[in-house]
N, C-alpha and C positions, 0 to 999 in steps of 0.2 A: 769629874766636874766638867759640866757643860759650859761651853761659851759660844757667843754668837756675834756676828758683824752684820752691819747694814750699810750699804753703799749703791752708788749709781755705777753702772757698768755697760760695756759693749760686749755682747755675746759674739765671740771671735769664731769658735768652732765647737763641734760636739762629736762624741765618739760613743757608739752603742756598747753597752754593758749588760751582760746577763739577757734575759728575755725581754724585759720591759724598761730597763733603766738606760741612762746617758751620762757620761762625764761631760760637763759643760765647762768650756774654758771662757773666762771673763778677763776683759781688760778694764782695769780700774785706775783711777787717778792716784789714790794714795796707798793702795795695797799692790799695785802692779798687776802681774798675772796671777789669776787665782783659779784653780780648778775645783769643781764641786760636783758631787753625784746628785742627779735629779731622779729620784726613785719614782717608777711607774709612769714616766713621762711618755713612754711609747704606747702606753695604753689609749685605746679609741676616746674613752671618756675623761682623759686627763686634762685638768684645767691649766696646768702650766705649760704644756707643749707649745701653744702658739706664742708665748712669751720668750721662749728659749731657743728660737731659731736664730742662726747667724744674720748679722746685719741689723740687729735689733738694739736698741739702747733702752735699758731696763732699770728698775728699781729693784733691788734684790736683798734678801735677808738669808744668811748662812748660819749654820750652827754645827758644832761637832763636840764630840767627847774626846778626852785624852787618847791620843794615838790613833784615832779614826780619821777618816776623810771629812772634808766639808760636805754638809748636806744642804741642798737648796730647800728652804722652808717656806718662803714665800717670795713671789716675783710678780711684777706688773710691768707693762710696756710704757715706756715715756715717749719713745719715737720709734715708728716703724718706717721703711723706706720702700713702699710698693712700686715707685718708679724705677728702682733699681732692679727689682725682681722681674719687672716687666721688660727689661732689655737684657738680652744675651750678653752683649758686649759689656754693658755696665756691671752685671753680676760677675763675669770673669775678672774684670779690672778690679771691682771691689774685693774679690777674693784674694787677688795679688796684694792689696793694700793691708788687708787684715792679717793674711799670713806673714808679711813682713813686720807688722807691729807686734804679732805674737813672737816671732823669732828674735826680734830685738829687745823685747821686755824681759824682765826677771821676775821669778816667783816671789810674790809678796814683797817687792821692793817698789817704793814710791817713784813715780815718774809722771808728774802732772802734765808737762809739755807734750810728752808722747801721747798720752791720752786725749788731750784737747786737740791736738794735731789729727789724730785719727778720727775723732768724733767730727770735726769741722770738714774732714775729707769726705766723709760719708754723706754729709749734708750737701756738700758741693757736687758730688757725683750724681745725687739724686736730681739735682736741678739743672746742671749745666748740660748743654747739648753736646759740646766738644769737651770730653773729659780727659784728652791727652795732656793739656796743660795742668790740670788738677792733679793727675797722677804724678807728673814730673815735679811739681811744687812738693808734693808729699815725699817723693823720693830724696829731694835735696834737704828738705827740712828734717826729715827722719835722721839723716846723717848728723845734722846739727845737734838734735836734741839727745842723741845716744853717743856723742863723743867721737864721731868718725868723720867729722867735717874735713872734707878735702882742701888742701891748700891750692888755690885757683890764681892767685895774684902775683906769686913768684915761683921761680924754679925750685923744687924741693931738694935739687942737688947742689946747685951752685949759689942759689938764692938770689939771683938777678931778677929784677923786675920783668914781668912777662910782656913782650912786645906784640903789637897787633899784626900777628902772622900765625899760620898753623903751627901747633905744638904737639906735644906727647902727654899721655896720661899714664901714669904709673900707679897701680892699685896698692902694691906691697909698701911703696914710698909714701902714698897718701896724698898725691896730687899731680901737679902738672910739673913737666920738664920741658926746658927750653929745647930748640931744634938741636943744638950742639951737644947737650947732655943726653937728650932722648934717643938720638941716633947712635949712641954708643952704649946704651943701657939695656940690658936683656930685660924682656917683659914689657917694654914700653908699647904703648897703642897710640896711633895717630888720633889727634882730635883737631877738627877744624876750628879756626878762630870764631867763625860764627856759632858753632855749638858751644864753645867756651864762654863766649859773650852771653849766651842765654843761661848756661849753668851759673855764671857769676850773679846775674841779674836775680835769678830765682833764689839763690842762696842768700842774698842780702836784702831783699825787698819784701814787702808785705804781700799778701795774696791778692788783694785788689789791683796792686801795681802789676803784679806778674801776669795776672789774667788780662789786664789791659794791653800788655805786650804781646799776648798770644805765643804760639810756638809755630814757626815756619814749616810747612810741609817737607821741604827739601832736606832738613835736618832732623826729621823725626826718627827715622830708623837709626841712624848713627847715635843719636843722644839716648835712645832707649837701650841700644846694646851696650853702650858704655856704662850707664847706670846700673842696669841689671847685672852687668859683669862685675862691677865693683861691689854690689851687694853680695853676689855669689861668692867673690873672693873672701869677703868678711865672714859670711855665714859657712863658708867651706863646701858649699853646695847650692845649686839652684833651688829655688822654691818650687813646690809641687804646681803652684798656680802659674808660674812663668813657663814651666816645662810644658803645661797643657796649651798655654797661649801660644807657644812657638810651634806646636803641632797643627793649630788651626790653619 
């Protein structure tokens, strides 16, 4: 018995298969992460090829028989983002976003907030000149919508309210440690009060409010290192895109 599904999705990545086919990974709102085989898509005359490139928002129909893989039967582009592909930095940063969305999603499990966050981030990267705040907003909201929201307002060990001074961040404990607890806890990483302030603001405010606040240059390296470190801890490895970015 054959069945089919129809949905809107973001093309996250593809993997070559056999001589002319590709497996396409989609991020969807109601079916989560879905992988499907696009037959003949690597042929020169393929009509589907242009619609199945990463960074594309598409309308797609899949079908499969019992025990078989999903097959892409129809696909059309809803939105493409040429401004991303025209910029090397935007391309790399978008790759980081999509790889994280892929890694934190589950196969065929609904996560509408993750899908909407990822789609909104693609749109923002395409139009914003300074994409650092866009990516940091994605990082912090990603942790919110996938159940890994770090505790940033009280010490995760003694539960005292965080005071306006430099603190510590502990990945395994899932949040901030006060100076007294952080100084005696293995695995603690220092976080300046200024960086913590921006983490808190981006965690709890809308994107327009966060974008208006910007992100100061003097804490960009620290904040990116802490956030990507936390993501790597949760995923048990760095993403390929982040490793590539660090080599540049």
